[in-house]
C-alpha positions in Angstrom: 8.6 -11.3 -24.8 9.4 -7.8 -25.8 12.0 -6.0 -23.7 10.4 -3.4 -21.4 11.5 0.1 -22.0 11.9 2.8 -19.3 8.5 4.4 -18.7 7.4 7.9 -18.1 4.0 8.8 -16.6 2.3 11.9 -15.3 3.1 11.1 -11.7 6.2 12.0 -9.7 9.3 14.0 -10.5 9.6 14.9 -14.2 13.3 14.1 -14.3 12.7 10.5 -13.0 12.5 7.3 -15.0 11.3 3.9 -14.0 12.8 0.7 -15.5 13.5 -2.9 -14.5 16.6 -3.6 -12.5 19.1 -5.2 -14.9 22.6 -5.2 -13.4 24.2 -6.3 -10.2 24.8 -2.7 -9.4 21.1 -2.0 -9.7 20.3 -5.0 -7.4 22.9 -3.9 -4.8 21.5 -0.4 -4.8 18.0 -1.8 -4.1 19.4 -4.0 -1.3 21.2 -1.1 0.3 18.0 1.1 0.1 16.1 -1.7 2.0 18.9 -2.0 4.7 18.8 1.8 5.2 15.0 1.7 5.6 14.5 -1.3 7.9 17.7 -3.2 8.4 19.4 -6.2 6.8 17.3 -8.8 8.6 14.1 -7.7 6.8 15.7 -7.0 3.4 15.4 -9.2 0.3 18.9 -10.2 -0.9 20.1 -9.5 -4.4 20.0 -13.2 -5.5 16.2 -13.4 -4.8 15.6 -10.2 -6.8 17.5 -11.7 -9.7 15.5 -14.9 -9.6 12.2 -12.9 -9.3 12.9 -11.1 -12.6 13.6 -14.4 -14.3 10.4 -16.3 -13.2 7.7 -13.8 -14.1 8.1 -11.4 -11.2 8.9 -7.7 -11.5 11.7 -5.8 -9.9 11.5 -2.1 -10.9 13.6 0.9 -9.9 12.9 4.6 -9.9 16.0 6.6 -10.9 16.7 10.3 -10.6 18.2 12.5 -13.3 21.7 11.5 -12.2 20.9 7.8 -12.5 20.7 7.2 -8.7 18.2 4.7 -7.4 15.6 6.5 -5.3 13.0 3.8 -5.0 12.1 0.3 -6.1 9.4 -2.3 -6.1 9.7 -6.1 -5.8 6.9 -8.4 -7.1 6.5 -12.2 -7.3 4.3 -14.3 -9.5 1.4 -15.8 -7.6 -1.6 -18.1 -8.2 -5.0 -18.3 -6.6 -7.7 -20.8 -7.7 -5.9 -21.2 -11.0 -5.8 -17.4 -11.7 -2.3 -15.8 -11.9 -1.6 -12.5 -10.3 1.4 -10.4 -9.2 2.1 -10.3 -5.5 3.8 -6.9 -4.9 5.9 -7.6 -1.8 8.0 -4.5 -1.4 7.7 -0.8 -2.3 10.3 1.5 -0.7 11.4 5.1 -1.4 14.5 6.9 -0.2 13.6 8.7 3.0 14.2 12.2 1.8 11.9 11.8 -1.1 8.9 10.3 0.6 5.7 12.2 -0.1 7.1 13.4 -3.5 5.2 10.9 -5.7 8.0 8.3 -6.1 5.8 5.5 -4.7 2.9 6.4 -7.1 5.3 6.5 -10.0 6.6 3.1 -9.2 3.1 1.6 -8.8 1.9 3.0 -12.2 5.1 1.6 -13.8 4.4 -1.7 -12.1 0.9 -1.7 -13.6 2.3 -1.0 -17.1 4.8 -3.8 -16.8 2.4 -6.3 -15.2 -0.1 -5.8 -18.1 2.7 -6.4 -20.6 3.3 -9.8 -18.9 -0.4 -10.7 -19.0 -1.3 -10.0 -15.3 -4.7 -8.4 -14.6 -4.5 -8.2 -10.8 -1.8 -7.0 -8.4 -2.1 -7.6 -4.7 -0.1 -6.4 -1.7 -0.4 -5.8 2.0 -0.1 -2.6 4.0 -0.7 -1.5 7.6 -4.3 -0.2 7.7 -3.2 2.5 10.2 -0.7 4.0 7.8 -2.8 6.9 6.5 -0.3 7.9 3.7 -0.4 4.3 2.4 -4.2 4.3 2.5 -4.4 7.5 0.5 -2.0 6.1 -2.1 -3.4 2.6 -2.4 -7.1 3.4 -2.2 -7.4 7.1 -3.2 -4.7 7.5 -5.9 -4.4 4.0 -7.3 -8.0 2.8 -7.0 -7.3 -0.5 -5.2 -10.0 -2.1 -3.0 -9.6 -4.0 0.3 -11.6 -6.8 1.8 -9.1 -9.0 3.7 -7.6 -8.5 7.1 -4.5 -10.4 8.3 -3.9 -10.2 12.0 -0.3 -9.8 13.2 1.0 -11.1 9.9 4.7 -11.0 10.6 4.6 -11.3 14.4 6.2 -8.7 16.6 9.0 -6.8 14.8 11.6 -4.5 16.2 12.4 -2.3 13.2 11.5 1.4 13.4 8.4 1.1 11.3 6.8 -1.7 13.2 8.1 -1.7 16.8 5.6 -1.6 19.5 2.5 -2.8 17.6 1.2 -6.1 16.2 1.9 -6.2 12.5 -1.6 -6.3 11.3 -2.1 -5.9 7.5 -4.9 -5.6 5.0 -4.6 -6.9 1.4 -5.0 -4.3 -1.3 -6.4 -5.7 -4.6 -5.7 -3.7 -7.7 -7.9 -4.6 -10.7 -5.6 -3.2 -13.4 -8.3 -2.9 -16.1 -11.3 -1.7 -14.0 -12.8 1.5 -15.3 -11.8 3.5 -12.2 -8.1 2.3 -12.4 -8.0 3.0 -16.2 -9.3 6.5 -15.6 -6.8 7.2 -12.8 -4.0 5.8 -15.0 -4.9 8.5 -17.5 -4.7 11.2 -14.9 -8.5 11.6 -14.6 -9.3 12.5 -11.0 -12.7 11.2 -9.8 -14.9 13.7 -7.9 -14.0 13.7 -4.2 -16.2 11.5 -2.1 -17.9 12.9 1.0 -18.1 11.3 4.4 -21.2 9.2 3.9 -22.3 6.3 6.1 -22.4 5.4 9.8 -19.1 5.1 11.7 -18.4 1.6 12.8 -16.1 3.0 15.5 -17.5 5.1 18.4 -15.1 8.0 19.3 -14.5 10.2 22.2 -12.7 13.2 20.6 -9.8 11.6 18.7 -9.9 8.4 20.9 -11.6 5.2 19.8 -13.7 3.6 22.5 -15.9 0.8 21.0 -16.9 -1.0 17.9 -20.6 -0.8 16.9 -21.3 -4.4 15.6 -25.1 -4.1 15.2 -25.0 -1.7 12.2 -26.8 -2.6 9.0 -26.1 0.5 6.9 -24.8 -0.5 3.4 -22.4 2.5 3.7 -20.1 2.5 6.7 -17.0 4.4 7.7 -14.0 3.5 9.9 -11.9 6.3 11.2 -8.1 5.9 11.6 -5.5 8.3 13.0 -3.2 10.4 10.8 0.4 9.9 11.9 0.3 6.6 13.7 4.1 6.5 13.9 4.2 9.7 15.9 1.3 8.6 18.0 3.1 5.3 18.8 6.1 7.2 20.1 4.0 9.8 22.0 1.3 7.5 23.4 1.9 3.8 22.9 -1.2 2.8 24.8 -3.5 4.9 22.6 -1.7 3.6 19.4 -2.4 0.0 20.6 -6.0 0.9 21.3 -6.4 2.1 17.7 -4.8 -1.1 16.4 -7.1 -3.4 18.3 -10.3 -1.6 17.7 -9.7 -1.0 14.0 -8.8 -4.7 13.8 -12.1 -5.6 15.3 -14.0 -3.1 13.2 -12.5 -4.1 9.8 -12.6 -7.8 10.5 -16.3 -7.5 11.4 -17.1 -5.5 8.3 -15.1 -7.8 5.9 -16.9 -10.8 7.4 -20.2 -9.2 6.5 -19.1 -8.6 2.9 -18.1 -4.9 3.1 -15.0 -3.7 1.2 -13.0 -0.5 1.6 -13.8 1.5 -1.5 -12.5 5.0 -0.6 -10.8 7.2 1.9 -11.6 10.7 3.1 -10.1 13.2 5.5 -12.5 13.9 8.5 -10.8 16.6 10.5 -7.6 17.3 12.5 -5.7 14.1 13.1 -8.2 11.7 11.6 -9.2 10.2 8.3 -11.8 7.5 7.4 -12.1 4.4 5.3 -15.4 4.3 3.2 -16.8 0.8 3.4 -19.4 -0.4 0.9 -21.3 -3.7 0.3 
């Protein structure tokens, strides 16, 4: 297998490079970045990162112009019904650089490296109420979603999960689909409008019920923007969003809908676009 070279893409900071982690100093920096983000208990130790890189996984770092690690991704080889794919387990960015394109830069580098290893699919989970992750995964990367995992990790006490069940959805990234190839070349698709009937009934910015009798092939599911602030300000409302979005997406996925897009819908809200 050819050695992977550091990659540069149109996304993220121009002075940044992405490359595989290769030294114990690299792995230790990645471990410390995890610890700073969510604590030692939830962090992958250095020895597991070393093993992943040796068995077909991918551990990639984003480094600034001074050579400091500012983000990394951790992926493992996986198999489903005889088809190999890459399971992307961790993507983390240094706190002061979030929202600056580091995550997107790492994902595109991960796609490049995965294709060089023969993978055609990458899957990972994310919290469906995290609007920034939804924009990245669905809007900027072109992944689709059709699986809901209820309270996947149980109740967790770190700052990113405390107070809510750890529900997740599975993003599936078809690395060679026309949409993903276009996005990889920097081609922005035309913005999607808010089309379809909302599966969630709202009163203002508060969800009140799931409409389960809808038969429209184009549905939408609103979610709040800024769930972390909402969880601190109004935990009961945050939990209400969790439970009703869970019910709505689980119902839609069971009927064969998939999340195919995201769109902003107004102050404090965005929506998933669900298609059959």
